[in-house]
C-alpha positions, 0 to 999 in steps of 0.5 A: 214454126220450123220443123226438125227436117229444116235443120237435117243440113245443119245438124246432119242426118238425124235418122243416124242419131238415137236418143240414149237413156242415161237413167241407169247411169245417172238418176235425178233424185230429191235426197233429204239432207239427213241421207246425205254425207260429204266425202272425206277425201276433198282437199277444200277447206274453205267453204265461205263464212257464216253470212255467205253460206246463209246467203246460198242457202237462201238462194237454193230455197228459191231455185237449185239450178245445178244438181250435186253429183253423188254416189251411192254409200256401197260404191264410196265404201268400196273405194275407201271401207275405213270411212263407214263410221265416219259418213254414217248410215246414210244413202249417198255420198257427195262427189262435189257440191259440199259448199251448197250442202253446207248452205242448204243445212244452215238455211234449214232446207230439207233436200237437195236435187242430185244426180246419182252415178255409181260410174264415177266411183269405178276406182280411186282415180276416177273418183278423185279426178271428178272431186278435184277437177271442178275446183282446179278450173275455177279462177278463184280457187284457194292456191294451197287447197289447189296444191294439195288437191294436186298432190292428192291427184298424184298419189293416185296417178302415181306421177306429176306427168301423169296427172299433167298428161291427164289434164293436158298441162305442162310437167311444171304447172304440177310441180309449181302448185305442189311446192306450196305444200311445203310451207309452214301453216303460217306462211300457207295463211298468208299465201291465202291472204294474198300477203306473199306473191304466189311467184315468191311463195313458189320459190320459198317452198322450192327452198323449203323442199331442198334446204328444209327450212323452218318456219322462222326462217321462211319468215325472215327469208320472206321479210328479207325478200320484202325489203329487197323489192322495196329498195328496188322500187325506191330506186326505180321512182328516184328522179334522174339528174338533169345532164350537165349541158356542154359548154359552147364552143363557137364555130370557126368559119373559114374565108368564102374564097377558100370554102367556095370553088370559083363560079365558071363563066361561059363565053359570049360565044357559047351563049350565042350557041356558037360552039367554040373550036377549042371546046374551052370554058373561060374561068374568071381570074384567080383573086390576087390575095389568093394567088398570094396565099398559094404562091407564098412559100 
């Protein structure tokens, strides 16, 4: 078995690396579900069907790999003191992991593994960033919930640019997602079901923001857009008419005597290797027919 010093060249000088005790900042507890409460600022609304939550609860009963991050009740109420009655008399408030909490409750579990870290509740900005970042980074996150999550971050950070810089994104990344919050609830439901593509949903959200479209106008706009898209697809699929062939035109040929230059014939003295004094080549006589054409006025 390799010793610890065998890896010094790869990891660097291990004498300068110290082990940090994080128990003061983050402690792992097994907290009873009756002493836990979900935070009231989580923008997520879709946690899955009852069957999906039951399956998740059964999986947690076998083994819980990821612990739920929590903060103490006092640290949470310092940020939102008006939530005291709604969260009840509990010990800890969830930062994220509400779906695991719901699944465990439905499956009849008694407790969950949690990591307590009150540093997450240092201020509202830090807490909201911890709540939203986990969901925003997910690929299958509901686009409407993502829009409200980003909007909540803008409320805490102050500007769109501040949120974009914090997540290392372009300014347009924030603006495009907030546009979905201007849609009517029935149109947002269509976006959730993927009945409206995100590209057209954001365009409709911009129109609604600028022109204050009603719910009926938004639905009518989408119907017109669908008709236009259907017409474009039909035009693309329409077979093209074959091109009509050009009429055949016979090629006019000229006499060979006019198209080709007569070959140059060399004298016998040239072939014999005797260079003639005049250094002239003998050309064949021009045919009489060609002379008559040339001399004819």
